[in-house]
C-alpha positions as CSV (number, residue, x, y, z in Angstrom):
1,M,16.9,-8.6,-12.3
2,L,13.9,-10.9,-11.6
3,A,13.7,-14.6,-11.2
4,V,10.4,-16.0,-12.6
5,L,9.4,-19.4,-11.4
6,V,6.2,-21.0,-12.7
7,D,4.3,-24.0,-11.2
8,A,2.9,-25.6,-14.4
9,D,0.3,-27.6,-12.5
10,N,-1.2,-24.4,-11.0
11,A,-0.9,-21.9,-13.9
12,Q,-2.6,-21.4,-17.2
13,P,-0.6,-21.2,-20.5
14,S,-3.3,-19.0,-22.0
15,I,-2.4,-16.0,-19.9
16,T,1.4,-16.2,-20.5
17,E,1.5,-13.1,-22.8
18,A,-0.4,-10.9,-20.3
19,L,1.6,-12.5,-17.4
20,M,5.0,-11.5,-19.0
21,A,3.7,-8.0,-19.7
22,E,2.7,-7.7,-16.1
23,I,6.0,-9.0,-14.8
24,A,7.8,-6.5,-17.1
25,K,6.4,-3.7,-14.9
26,F,8.5,-5.0,-12.0
27,G,11.8,-5.4,-13.9
28,I,13.7,-7.6,-16.3
29,A,13.1,-11.3,-16.1
30,S,16.6,-12.7,-16.5
31,V,15.7,-16.2,-15.3
32,K,12.4,-17.9,-16.4
33,R,11.7,-21.4,-15.3
34,I,8.6,-23.6,-15.3
35,Y,8.3,-26.8,-13.3
36,G,6.2,-29.9,-13.9
37,D,6.2,-33.5,-15.1
38,W,6.4,-33.0,-18.8
39,T,5.7,-36.7,-19.5
40,T,2.1,-36.2,-18.5
41,P,-0.5,-35.1,-21.2
42,N,-2.1,-32.3,-19.0
43,L,0.9,-30.1,-19.5
44,S,0.9,-30.4,-23.3
45,G,-0.5,-26.9,-23.7
46,W,2.7,-25.4,-22.3
47,K,5.0,-26.9,-24.9
48,S,4.7,-24.1,-27.6
49,I,4.5,-21.4,-24.9
50,V,7.9,-22.2,-23.3
51,L,9.6,-21.9,-26.7
52,D,7.8,-18.7,-27.7
53,Y,8.8,-17.0,-24.4
54,S,12.1,-18.6,-23.8
55,I,11.0,-20.3,-20.6
56,Q,13.2,-23.1,-19.4
57,P,11.2,-26.2,-18.6
58,I,12.4,-28.2,-15.5
59,Q,11.4,-31.9,-15.5
60,Q,10.3,-33.3,-12.2
61,F,8.9,-36.8,-12.2
62,R,6.1,-37.7,-9.8
63,Y,7.8,-40.3,-7.7
64,T,5.0,-41.0,-5.2
65,T,1.3,-40.4,-5.0
66,G,0.2,-37.6,-2.7
67,K,3.6,-35.9,-2.7
68,N,4.2,-32.8,-4.9
69,A,7.7,-33.2,-6.1
70,T,7.3,-30.2,-8.5
71,D,6.7,-27.8,-5.6
72,S,9.8,-29.2,-3.8
73,A,12.0,-28.7,-6.9
74,M,10.8,-25.2,-7.4
75,I,11.4,-24.3,-3.8
76,I,14.9,-25.7,-3.8
77,D,15.8,-23.8,-7.0
78,A,14.3,-20.6,-5.6
79,M,16.6,-20.8,-2.6
80,D,19.6,-21.6,-4.8
81,L,18.8,-18.5,-6.8
82,L,18.3,-16.4,-3.7
83,Y,21.7,-17.3,-2.3
84,T,23.4,-16.1,-5.5
85,G,22.5,-12.5,-4.5
86,R,21.9,-11.7,-8.1
87,F,18.2,-11.0,-8.0
88,N,16.2,-8.0,-6.7
89,G,12.9,-9.6,-7.1
90,F,11.1,-13.0,-7.4
91,C,7.9,-13.8,-9.3
92,L,6.1,-16.9,-8.1
93,V,3.3,-18.1,-10.4
94,S,1.1,-20.5,-8.6
95,S,-2.2,-20.8,-6.7
96,D,-0.7,-23.3,-4.2
97,S,-0.3,-22.5,-0.6
98,D,2.8,-24.6,-0.4
99,F,4.8,-21.6,-1.5
100,T,3.8,-19.4,1.5
101,R,6.9,-20.1,3.5
102,L,9.1,-19.7,0.4
103,A,7.7,-16.2,-0.2
104,A,8.1,-15.3,3.5
105,R,11.7,-16.6,3.5
106,I,12.7,-14.6,0.4
107,R,11.2,-11.4,1.9
108,E,13.2,-12.0,5.1
109,E,16.3,-11.3,2.9
110,G,14.8,-8.0,1.9
111,I,13.9,-9.2,-1.6
112,P,10.4,-8.4,-2.9
113,V,8.1,-11.2,-3.9
114,Y,5.4,-10.8,-6.6
115,G,2.8,-13.5,-6.7
116,F,0.5,-14.5,-9.5
117,G,-2.4,-16.9,-9.1
118,E,-6.2,-17.5,-9.3
119,R,-8.7,-16.1,-6.9
120,K,-8.8,-19.4,-5.2
121,T,-5.3,-18.9,-4.0
122,P,-5.2,-19.3,-0.2
123,K,-5.0,-16.0,1.7
124,A,-1.8,-17.1,3.5
125,F,0.2,-17.2,0.2
126,V,-1.3,-13.9,-1.0
127,S,-0.4,-12.1,2.2
128,A,3.2,-13.6,2.1
129,C,3.8,-11.7,-1.1
130,D,4.6,-8.0,-1.5
131,E,2.2,-7.8,-4.3
132,F,-0.2,-10.4,-5.7
133,V,-2.0,-10.3,-9.1
134,Y,-5.0,-12.4,-9.8
135,T,-4.6,-14.2,-13.1
136,E,-8.4,-13.7,-13.9
137,I,-7.5,-10.0,-14.4
138,L,-4.8,-11.0,-16.9
139,W,-7.2,-13.3,-18.7
140,A,-9.7,-10.4,-19.1
141,E,-6.9,-8.2,-20.5
142,K,-6.0,-10.8,-23.0
143,E,-9.5,-11.0,-24.1
144,K,-9.6,-7.2,-24.2
145,T,-12.6,-7.0,-21.9
146,S,-13.0,-5.3,-18.6
147,P,-12.3,-7.6,-15.7
148,Q,-15.4,-6.1,-14.0
149,P,-17.8,-3.4,-15.0
150,A,-16.9,0.0,-13.5
151,H,-18.6,0.3,-10.2
152,T,-20.8,3.2,-9.3
153,A,-19.9,5.5,-6.4
154,N,-22.8,4.1,-4.3
155,I,-21.4,0.5,-4.8
156,L,-17.9,1.6,-3.9
157,K,-19.0,3.6,-0.9
158,G,-20.9,0.5,0.3
159,D,-17.8,-1.7,0.2
160,A,-16.6,-1.1,3.8
161,K,-13.4,-3.1,3.3
162,L,-12.4,-1.0,0.3
163,V,-13.3,2.3,1.9
164,N,-11.5,1.5,5.1
165,L,-8.4,0.5,3.2
166,L,-8.3,3.7,1.2
167,R,-8.9,5.9,4.2
168,R,-6.3,4.2,6.3
169,A,-3.7,4.6,3.5
170,V,-4.6,8.3,3.0
171,D,-4.6,9.0,6.7
172,A,-1.2,7.2,7.2
173,T,0.5,9.3,4.5
174,S,-1.1,12.7,4.8
175,D,0.5,16.0,5.9
176,E,-0.8,18.3,8.6
177,K,-3.5,19.6,6.2
178,G,-4.7,16.1,5.3
179,W,-3.2,15.9,1.8
180,A,-1.4,12.7,0.7
181,R,0.5,12.0,-2.5
182,L,-1.2,9.4,-4.6
183,S,2.1,7.5,-5.0
184,A,2.6,7.3,-1.2
185,V,-1.0,6.1,-0.8
186,G,-0.4,3.3,-3.4
187,T,2.7,2.2,-1.6
188,N,0.8,2.0,1.7
189,I,-2.0,0.1,0.2
190,A,0.4,-2.5,-1.2
191,K,1.7,-3.0,2.3
192,Q,-1.7,-3.5,3.8
193,A,-3.3,-5.6,1.0
194,P,-0.8,-7.3,-1.5
195,D,-3.7,-8.5,-3.7
196,F,-5.3,-5.1,-4.1
197,D,-5.9,-4.1,-7.7
198,P,-8.1,-1.3,-9.0
199,K,-9.0,-3.5,-11.9
200,N,-11.1,-5.6,-9.5
201,Y,-13.4,-2.6,-9.3
202,G,-13.5,-1.8,-13.0
203,C,-10.8,0.9,-12.8
204,T,-7.5,0.9,-14.6
205,K,-5.6,3.0,-12.0
206,L,-5.7,3.8,-8.3
207,G,-6.4,7.5,-8.9
208,E,-9.4,6.6,-11.1
209,L,-10.8,4.3,-8.3
210,I,-10.3,6.9,-5.6
211,E,-12.0,9.6,-7.6
212,A,-14.9,7.2,-8.4
213,T,-15.7,6.7,-4.7
214,K,-16.4,10.5,-4.4
215,L,-15.1,10.2,-0.8
216,F,-11.9,12.1,-1.3
217,D,-10.8,15.6,-2.5
218,I,-8.3,15.4,-5.4
219,N,-5.7,18.1,-6.3
220,K,-3.7,17.7,-9.4
221,T,-0.6,19.9,-9.8
222,K,2.6,19.9,-11.8
223,S,6.1,19.5,-10.4
224,S,8.1,22.8,-10.2
225,D,11.1,21.0,-11.8
226,N,9.3,19.5,-14.8
227,D,5.9,18.9,-16.2
228,T,5.3,15.7,-14.1
229,K,1.8,15.6,-12.8
230,I,1.5,15.1,-9.0
231,I,-1.8,14.0,-7.6
232,Y,-2.8,14.7,-3.9
233,I,-5.7,13.0,-2.1
234,R,-7.5,14.2,1.0
235,N,-10.2,12.4,3.0
236,Q,-13.3,14.5,2.9
237,R,-14.5,13.1,6.2
238,K,-11.2,14.0,7.9
239,K,-11.5,17.5,6.5
240,V,-14.8,17.9,8.2
241,E,-13.5,16.4,11.4
242,N,-10.5,18.8,11.3
243,E,-12.7,21.9,10.8
244,S,-15.0,20.7,13.6
245,K,-12.1,20.1,15.9
246,Q,-10.7,23.5,15.2
247,R,-14.1,25.1,16.1
248,D,-14.3,23.0,19.3
249,F,-10.9,24.4,20.5
250,A,-11.5,28.0,19.5
251,C,-10.3,30.4,22.1
252,T,-11.8,33.8,23.1
253,V,-10.5,37.1,21.8
254,Q,-9.1,37.9,25.3
255,Q,-7.3,34.5,25.5
256,W,-5.7,35.0,22.1
257,E,-4.5,38.6,22.8
258,Q,-2.9,37.4,26.1
259,F,-1.3,34.5,24.3
260,V,0.4,36.6,21.5
261,Q,1.6,39.1,24.1
262,R,3.2,36.3,26.2
263,Y,4.5,33.9,23.5
264,E,6.3,34.0,20.2
265,A,7.3,31.3,17.6
266,G,10.2,29.2,19.0
267,N,9.2,29.5,22.6
268,T,9.3,26.3,24.7
269,C,6.5,25.7,27.1
270,N,4.3,23.1,28.7
271,G,0.9,22.0,27.4
272,T,-1.9,19.5,28.2
273,I,-3.2,17.0,25.7
274,E,-6.9,17.8,25.1
275,S,-7.6,15.3,22.3
276,I,-5.9,12.5,20.2
277,S,-6.9,12.2,16.6
278,W,-5.6,10.7,13.4
279,M,-3.7,14.0,12.7
280,G,-1.8,14.0,16.0
281,L,-2.3,15.6,19.4
282,F,-4.4,18.7,20.1
283,I,-2.6,20.4,23.0
284,T,-3.6,23.5,25.1
285,V,-0.7,25.7,26.0
286,A,-0.4,26.1,29.8
287,D,-2.4,28.9,31.3
288,S,-3.5,30.3,28.0
289,G,-6.7,28.5,26.7
290,V,-5.1,28.4,23.2
291,T,-5.0,25.0,21.6
292,G,-2.7,23.9,18.7
293,L,-1.9,20.7,16.8
294,L,1.2,18.7,17.3
295,H,1.2,16.9,14.0
296,K,1.8,13.1,13.8
297,S,4.9,13.7,11.7
298,N,6.6,14.9,14.9
299,L,5.4,11.9,16.9
300,P,6.2,8.1,17.1
301,E,4.0,5.8,14.9
302,D,2.2,4.5,18.0
303,F,1.4,7.9,19.4
304,T,-2.3,7.0,19.8
305,T,-1.4,4.4,22.4
306,C,1.6,6.0,24.1
307,F,-0.1,9.3,24.9
308,T,-3.2,9.9,26.9
309,V,-5.7,12.8,27.2
310,G,-4.8,15.0,30.2
311,L,-1.0,14.3,30.0
312,E,1.3,17.3,30.3
313,I,4.2,17.5,27.9
314,S,6.9,19.9,26.8
315,I,6.3,21.6,23.5
316,I,7.7,24.3,21.2
317,I,5.4,26.8,19.5
318,K,6.3,26.3,15.9
319,V,4.1,28.8,14.1
320,I,1.6,31.5,15.2
321,Y,-1.0,32.5,12.6
322,L,-2.1,35.9,13.8
323,D,-4.9,36.3,11.2
324,K,-6.4,32.8,11.8
325,K,-5.9,32.8,15.5
326,R,-4.2,29.4,15.2
327,I,-0.9,27.8,16.2
328,E,1.2,24.8,15.2
329,L,3.3,23.0,17.7
330,Q,6.3,20.6,17.7
331,R,7.6,18.3,20.3
332,A,10.5,19.6,22.5
333,S,13.5,17.4,22.4
């Protein structure tokens, strides 16, 4: 269940239909309240809306000049609702930074917060939410127009902030071959940038945006259990880096032959870290000249800072690919 709390002074009644449709993506809005001083004429546009959408108006008089009693009332109600333990999500509709601490406090209880506001919303409030939707996008949807024209690949590639965000998300969720599930990438992006929305770039979905950049390989498959489509993404740049890295650490024929005579899969041995990359650690097995990858999935999240080149560690030879002259490693417990 969701609790939807609207700051009438900092929201637009014209986008209510699109707003409620967006909120429905997160769950069922069992509580819908809107706060303001309903004796003032500037809120008259809300009167028919609250009836049509069964939103409960909460009256809050402006007792003194310069003090926002509406915000205070909304914050108090939000905390009361939080302590009931009935809700698994809160939707805060406002462009006001006064709700930053409220959003953070709700999240401290493990409850997600979905924010909705204009692009002028202070970054602090945006970052305090799990997800943040700009209402200009909802307005464009109401008018059945594109929020922004679809950007070309050159424009998208030139957006360093976007490219870095996408690459970080793919790298953080990829497997040893560099492939990441689109759903996992989307989850990671939401954690990094709550206000991220493909619609800001003229795309309706994340997959469409990633494909439009022409910076990633895309593989679409079907689940073995059903016909559900699964989309995998791979950073083209990392693919090149991986291939280059493998060439750099290529061993001689003699080194490989001696290695396979001496070791087999499952053996524990020592190795020296030759390089640290986004994929993990490239480690040369002791006295062999053969280098393999210890993938990041077998390492702590901060492996890039807690390991150093030249360090000797204990490893297990996980797989030996005889035809490719390549090995995979895992960390010895």
